[in-house]
N, C-alpha and C positions, 0 to 999 in steps of 0.2 A: 497594500503591499504587493510588489511584483518582482519577478526575476528577469533580469535583462541578460540576454546571451549574445548581443551584438550592439554596435553603435546605433543602429536604426531604432532598436527597441528602447535604448537608453534615452535618446532624444524624444521619442514618443511619450514615454512615461514621465519624463521631467516636464514636458509641456502640459500633460494632464495634471500634474501636481501644481504647476503654476496657475492653471486655470481654476483649480479648486481654491488655492490660497497663495497669493503672492508674498505674504508676510512671513510665512513659516518655512523654515529650511527643510530640506529633504535629508533624511538619515540614510547613508549608503553603507552597506555592510558587504563583506566578501562572502560570496556563495561558494561553499565547498562541495564540489561534485563527487558523486560515487562514494558517499559516506553513509554508514549505517546510523540509524537513529535508535536510541535505546532509552527505555523509561525505567526509572527507579521509583517505585511507590513504597512508602515506608511510614512507620509510626515511631515517634521518638518521645522519650520522657527525660526532662532535664538535660536535653542535648545528647542523650544516648539512644541509639537505634534499638528498639525492642523487636521489631519484625519488619521484613522487607520483601519485595518481589521485584525482580529484574525481568523485563519483557523486551522483545525485539521486534522492530517493524520489518515487515517483508519488503516494502518499498524503501528505496534510498531516501535520505533526508531531502526535503523539498516538498513532500506531500504533508499537509496538515495532519497532526496526530489524531484529530477527530475523524479523518477520512482514511487513515492508514489501516492496513491489515496487520494485526498484532499477534505474535505467537508467544506463548508462555507455557513452560519455561523456554528460555532462548535456546535455539537449536544450532546456530552457526556462529557463536561468539567464541573468541579465544578465551581460554581460562585466564590468561593474564589480563585481558580486557575486563572481565568480570571482577577480578581481584582489584584492579585500579578503580573501577566504578564504586565498589564497596568502600574502599579507602577514602576516596574523595567525598562520598556521601557522608561518611562518619565525620569528616572534618567540617563539612558544611553544617551538619546538624549540631555539632558542638559549638561552632562559631556563632550560630544564630540562636543557640540555646532553645531549640525547638521543643515544644510540648504539644503533641497531637500529630495529625496527618500531614504529610508533605509529599510532593512529587518533583523529581528532577529529571529533566530531559537532557540526554547526552548525545553527542555525535562522536563516532569512532571511525577512523580510517587508518589502516596500517598500525593498529595498536596505539595510535595517538588519540587521547581522550580530550574532548572539549565539552564544557557545560553550555548548553543553550539557555536554560533558565531553571530557576528553582521557585516553585509555587508553594507557599505555606498554606495549603488547603488540600482537600481530597480531590483527586482527578477523576475523569470519566473512566479511567482504567481500574480504579479501586474496586468497584463491584465485580469486574471481570476477574481480576487476579485473586480476589477473595474467594470467589466461587471455585476457581480452578485449584487454588491452594487449600481450599476447605478450612480457611482460617479467616474469621470475620475481622478484617482490619479496622472497620469503622467502630465496631463494638469495643475493640481495644483502645482506639483513639478517643472515643467518648469517655471511657473510664479514666484515661490519662488526664483529659481536660477537666473532668469533674474532681480530680484529686483522689479518686478511689484506688485502692491497692490493686496492682496488676502483676502477673507473673510473665516472665519472658518466655514466649512460645518456643518449643524445640523443633518446630517444623522446618525442614530444609527443602528448598526448591529443587535440589538435585536428587531428592528421594522419590520424586514423582515418576510413575511408570506410564504416564499418559501426557497428552499435549492439548492445550487449549488454543483456539484461534478466534480472534474477534474480527469479523468482517463488517464493513459499513454498508448501510442501506441508502440509496440515492433516489431522488424523486424528479429526475430530469424530464421524465415523460409528462410531468404536470407543469413544467416551466417551458412555455413555448419559446423557441429560438435560443434558449440557453445553450452554451457550448459545454457538452458533458465531459469536461477534461479536469483532472485533479491538479491542484496547485497549492500555493501557500495559504490561501484563504479556505476556510472550512465550507464544504458543500453538502455533506451528508445530513440526512434527516433522521437517522436511527442507526442501530447496530445490532448484530447478533453474535452471541458467544457460543461456540460449540466445542465439545471435548471428543477426542478420538484416541485410539491406541497409538497412533503415530501422526506425524505432521500431515501426510497426504490425506488420511481419513478425516482428520479434523478440518483441514482446509476445504475439502470437498463438501462436507456437511455445511460449513459456514457459507460457502459461495452459493450452494443450492438454496440455502435458507433465505438469502437476501435477493433471490430472484434470477440468478444465473441458471442456464441450462447447459447440459452437456451436448455439444454439437453432434448431429447424426452423421453427416457426410462431408460438409464443406466448411472451410475456414478462410476468411479474407485477412491477409497480413499486409500491414503498412507499418514498417518497423523503425521509423525515425532515423536517428544518426547512425554513423558507422559503428560506434560502440554498441548501440542498442541492437543493431542488426546482428552483431556478433553474439550478443547475449541471448538472442532469440533463436540462433541457429540450431542448437541441440533440441529445442522445443519443436521447431519445424521438422527436423528429422524424425522426431518421435511421432508427430502427427502422421507423416507419410508412412512410417513403418506400421502404424495402426490402421491404415486403410483410408485416411482422410484425403480429400482432394483439396489442394491449396490453390487459392487465387492470390495474386500479389500485385501491388502497384509497381510502377517502373523500376525505381532503384532497388526495391526489395526483391523484385523478380530477378533482376540481373545478379544480385548477390547470391540468391538461392541457387540459381542456375550455375554460377561459377563454382559453387561448393557442392554440386551434384545433388541438389534437392529438387525433385520434379515439381513444377508449378505451372499455372496458366497466368500469363500477364493480363491485367485489366487496366483500363485507362482511368486517369483522374477525371473528375467532372469537367474540367476546363479543356481537356485534350480532345482533338478531333478524331473520329473513328477512321478517317482516311489518312494514309492508304493502308494502315495495318489491318483494319477490320476487326480489331480486338474489342471485346465487350467493355462497357464502362462499369465501374464499381456500382454506380447508382442504379443502372438498369438491372444488374444481377440482384441487388437488394430488393428492388421493387418487384422483381419476378420471383421472390422468395427462394432464390437459389443459394443464399448464404445463410449458414446456421450460426456463425459466430464471427464477430469482427474484432481484430486486434489492430488498433490504430494509435500509434505512439507519436505525438507531436514532436517534431524536431526542434522547433522554436516558434516564435510568434511573427514570422515574416508574412507578407501578404499572401504568398502561395499557401502557407499552412492555414491561414485564417479563412481562406476561401475553400480550397480543395479538401483539406483535412476536416474542416468544420462541416462541410456538406455531407461527407461520409459518416462522421460521428452522429450528426443530427438525424440523418436518415435511419441509421441503426436504431436510435432511441425511438423515433416516431413509428418505426415498423416493428418494434418489440423484438429486435434481434440483440442477443447478448453482446455487450461491448466492453472491452478492457482497454485502458489507455496508458497502462504502466507495464514496462517490459518485464520487470521482476515478478509482478503479480501474475502476468500472463504466463510466464514460464512455469511458475509454481502451480497454477491452476491446470495447465496442460499436462504437466508431469503427474498431477494428482489424478485426473480422470483417465489418463492413459495407463496408470499403474494400478488403480483401485477400481474394481467393478462395483456398480451400485448394489448388487446383491451380496457383495462381500462386506458391506458396512454393517457392523453389529449395532443393534438397537439396544442401548443400555440406559438405565436410569442414572442420574447423577451419583446416587449412593453406591452404585456398583463400581465406580472408579475409585480405587484405593491406592 
């Protein structure tokens, strides 16, 4: 499965598909950009939903749900969106006469709701939402499937005074030459769930738990398309206001400068140092002058596959924290600029009520 953003990529991937199998056709679907992905985990009996949990991906749709950073309860969904998801889920459960656990993945943009898929099984987010909700959905589903009597729980996800974040663990440092970028195929090898009093605290705990570090002084930004540059602008301003020194590749550097954000331009690996004399991103990484890299691929053109890949791969090989998604990068930057490490309360699971 691949996402094509231009004619060059379409021809490339169709050729790859033809090389694999000339006899089988290719399924082409429309890719909806800038849409939220939402998960509905639920247990039904005789087609009626007994318990449910609605969670929200931080990344936009296009990142595999196994790699996405998930927050529960959802923090930035319209009430009307939640209402429609509940209504559609009830209709699907009734139509399929579901007995037991199921998971529905939704896409939402401008309050328009689309169903991606419905899985008649427990999903990987079941244990996460069960822990956060403090309601064992699998225990309930097992009783339903065994025909044992069950009572409908009275727990409501809007009653929670805390937030759970699930962050994914990756092992790109063990995979030589692999491009550490997220896409529609799952790449993560594990995940961590953390609970906090608010989104920033929970996200900070989760990101630190999967191996990210809070940068000390410097951040390298290469922020993809024009829309992604705009999405990252507030995060860049926040970094500067908190005393961080920003390095940025050509287009990003120009955009930041035009918007009054102080930064130092660095060269792509393929650019010559003459006549500008600017440092290259790779040199700075190898000299350990970069504490975190935000590199957001614009598309899969040759430029991105060479220059962007070399920076991403160098970050992984040199053990420099790397984020390749603009929404996750913005959320993480907001979290570590807003919450100090010594402000994070250490609580047991039982203390969150």
